[in-house]
C-alpha positions as CSV (number, residue, x, y, z in Angstrom):
1,X,10.3,10.1,-10.3
2,X,11.7,12.9,-7.7
3,X,11.2,11.5,-3.9
4,X,10.7,14.3,-1.7
5,X,10.4,15.0,1.9
6,X,6.4,13.8,3.0
7,X,5.6,16.1,5.3
8,X,2.4,13.7,5.7
9,X,1.3,13.2,9.1
10,X,0.2,10.0,9.5
11,X,-2.3,8.5,12.7
12,X,-1.8,4.7,12.4
13,X,-5.0,4.6,15.1
14,X,-7.2,7.1,13.1
15,X,-6.7,4.8,10.4
16,X,-6.8,1.8,11.5
17,X,-10.1,1.9,13.6
18,X,-12.7,4.3,11.8
19,X,-16.0,2.6,11.9
20,X,-16.4,1.7,8.6
21,X,-13.8,-1.2,8.8
22,X,-11.6,1.5,6.2
23,X,-10.9,0.2,3.4
24,X,-13.2,-2.4,2.9
25,X,-15.8,0.1,3.2
26,X,-14.1,2.3,0.6
27,X,-10.9,2.9,-0.5
28,X,-10.1,7.0,0.5
29,X,-5.9,6.6,-1.2
30,X,-3.6,9.9,0.0
31,X,0.1,9.9,-1.8
32,X,2.9,12.2,-0.9
33,X,6.3,12.9,-1.3
34,X,6.7,12.6,-5.2
35,X,6.1,15.3,-7.9
36,X,2.4,16.1,-7.6
37,X,2.2,14.6,-11.3
38,X,3.8,10.7,-9.5
39,X,1.4,12.2,-6.5
40,X,-1.6,12.6,-9.1
41,X,-1.4,9.7,-11.3
42,X,-0.9,6.8,-8.4
43,X,-3.7,8.1,-6.7
44,X,-5.4,8.2,-10.3
45,X,-4.4,4.8,-10.7
46,X,-5.7,2.7,-7.2
47,X,-8.5,4.7,-8.1
48,X,-8.9,2.7,-11.2
49,X,-7.9,-0.2,-9.9
50,X,-10.5,-0.2,-7.5
51,X,-12.8,0.2,-10.2
52,X,-12.1,-2.8,-12.1
53,X,-11.5,-5.3,-9.4
54,X,-14.7,-4.2,-7.6
55,X,-13.3,-2.5,-4.7
56,X,-15.4,0.5,-3.0
57,X,-14.1,3.3,-3.7
58,X,-14.8,7.0,-1.7
59,X,-15.9,9.5,-3.9
60,X,-16.9,12.0,-0.6
61,X,-14.3,13.6,1.8
62,X,-12.9,10.9,3.6
63,X,-10.1,9.8,6.2
64,X,-7.8,8.3,4.3
65,X,-6.8,4.5,4.7
66,X,-4.5,3.9,2.0
67,X,-1.6,5.5,2.7
68,X,1.2,5.6,0.0
69,X,4.3,7.6,0.9
70,X,7.5,8.8,-1.4
71,X,11.4,9.4,0.1
72,X,14.4,8.9,-0.9
73,X,15.4,8.2,2.7
74,X,13.2,5.3,3.9
75,X,15.2,4.5,7.4
76,X,14.9,8.7,8.8
77,X,11.5,9.1,7.2
78,X,10.6,5.8,10.3
79,X,13.4,7.4,12.6
80,X,11.6,10.9,12.5
81,X,7.8,8.8,12.3
82,X,8.7,7.4,15.4
83,X,10.4,10.1,17.4
84,X,7.8,12.4,16.1
85,X,5.0,9.6,17.4
86,X,3.5,10.5,13.6
87,X,2.9,6.8,12.9
88,X,1.1,4.9,15.1
89,X,1.5,1.3,15.0
90,X,-1.9,0.2,17.3
91,X,-3.8,-2.9,15.9
92,X,-0.2,-4.2,13.8
93,X,1.6,-6.5,15.6
94,X,4.7,-5.7,16.8
95,X,6.1,-8.3,14.8
96,X,4.5,-7.3,11.5
97,X,5.8,-3.5,12.8
98,X,9.2,-4.9,13.1
99,X,8.9,-6.6,10.0
100,X,8.9,-3.0,8.2
101,X,11.2,-0.8,10.0
102,X,13.3,-3.1,9.8
103,X,12.5,-3.9,5.7
104,X,15.0,-2.7,3.1
105,X,12.8,-3.3,0.3
106,X,12.3,-0.4,-2.6
107,X,8.3,-0.7,-2.0
108,X,7.3,-1.9,2.1
109,X,3.8,-2.2,3.0
110,X,1.9,-2.9,6.4
111,X,-1.9,-3.4,6.8
112,X,-3.3,-3.1,9.7
113,X,-6.7,-4.6,11.7
114,X,-9.8,-3.4,12.3
115,X,-9.0,-3.9,15.9
116,X,-5.6,-4.8,18.1
117,X,-5.6,-8.6,17.3
118,X,-7.7,-9.2,15.5
119,X,-6.9,-12.6,13.0
120,X,-8.4,-13.1,9.7
121,X,-7.6,-15.2,6.7
122,X,-9.2,-12.3,4.7
123,X,-7.1,-10.8,1.8
124,X,-9.2,-7.5,2.2
125,X,-7.3,-5.0,4.0
126,X,-8.8,-2.8,6.4
127,X,-5.7,-0.3,6.0
128,X,-3.1,0.1,4.4
129,X,0.8,2.0,4.6
130,X,3.2,1.2,1.6
131,X,6.8,3.1,1.4
132,X,8.4,3.9,-1.1
133,X,12.2,4.1,-1.8
134,X,12.5,7.2,-4.4
135,X,16.1,6.1,-5.5
136,X,15.5,1.9,-5.2
137,X,12.6,2.4,-7.4
138,X,14.3,5.0,-9.4
139,X,14.8,2.9,-12.9
140,X,11.0,1.1,-13.0
141,X,8.8,2.9,-15.0
142,X,6.0,4.9,-13.2
143,X,3.1,2.5,-14.6
144,X,4.3,-0.2,-13.6
145,X,5.1,1.0,-10.3
146,X,1.6,2.2,-9.6
147,X,0.7,-1.1,-10.6
148,X,2.5,-2.9,-8.1
149,X,1.8,-0.1,-5.8
150,X,-1.8,-0.7,-6.3
151,X,-2.2,-4.9,-5.9
152,X,-0.1,-4.9,-2.4
153,X,-2.3,-1.8,-1.5
154,X,-6.0,-3.1,-1.9
155,X,-4.5,-7.1,-0.8
156,X,-2.9,-8.9,1.5
157,X,-0.7,-10.4,-0.1
158,X,0.8,-12.2,3.4
159,X,-2.0,-13.6,3.5
160,X,-3.4,-14.7,0.7
161,X,-0.5,-15.0,-1.8
162,X,-0.6,-13.5,-5.2
163,X,-0.7,-15.2,-8.1
164,X,2.5,-16.6,-10.4
165,X,2.3,-14.6,-13.3
166,X,1.9,-10.9,-11.1
167,X,3.2,-7.5,-10.9
168,X,3.9,-8.9,-7.5
169,X,7.7,-9.7,-8.9
170,X,8.6,-7.2,-10.3
171,X,11.7,-5.7,-7.8
172,X,12.1,-9.8,-7.6
173,X,14.9,-10.7,-10.0
174,X,15.1,-14.6,-9.5
175,X,12.2,-15.0,-11.0
176,X,13.4,-13.2,-14.3
177,X,11.7,-10.9,-16.7
178,X,8.8,-9.9,-14.6
179,X,5.7,-8.3,-15.8
180,X,6.1,-4.2,-16.6
181,X,2.4,-4.1,-15.4
182,X,-0.9,-5.5,-13.9
183,X,-1.4,-8.8,-15.4
184,X,-5.6,-10.3,-16.1
185,X,-4.0,-13.4,-13.2
186,X,-3.9,-9.7,-11.5
187,X,-7.4,-9.4,-11.7
188,X,-8.5,-12.2,-11.8
189,X,-6.9,-12.3,-8.1
190,X,-8.3,-8.7,-7.0
191,X,-11.8,-9.9,-8.1
192,X,-11.9,-13.0,-5.9
193,X,-10.7,-11.6,-2.9
194,X,-12.8,-9.0,-3.2
195,X,-15.8,-11.3,-4.1
196,X,-14.4,-12.9,-0.7
197,X,-17.0,-11.4,1.2
């Protein structure tokens, strides 16, 4: 997996405030920063998982509402994004925005609400921003990483906990041998999330 500096402009206010309700009405991914093959693979896997679990997928030209960025230096990416105002955190609480910026995990993510300050127990995100530390994730199979990214993009696992036997434990060494692919429990969880309307 090759990490490249991402040049994608991500206006968080724009992707979080669309009149259709973002990812709830159709998943529209933008994957940047890795090789063309990896970018395409992750986007394709997101499409496949969305279809399997009953999440709508935007087939026409659409405004990205699931943004996945690969980078070898997440801190530099986020610092530069803040300096140039590339990331607009409207619709995200200050606490969540700070947690996202300060995270040192191999993959960090943040979901936005339809409107600033909106609170919901619904695990279907309106939109998602996912940043992959290409250096920390270098030893992970791309198929496992794509499943992990799909899971955290399609459900807010901080709102509604994912199953114990889950791809979400991919980077958690304390849990022992974590699944290397999305499990039946993961798919059942996502189906339940997208049935809850």
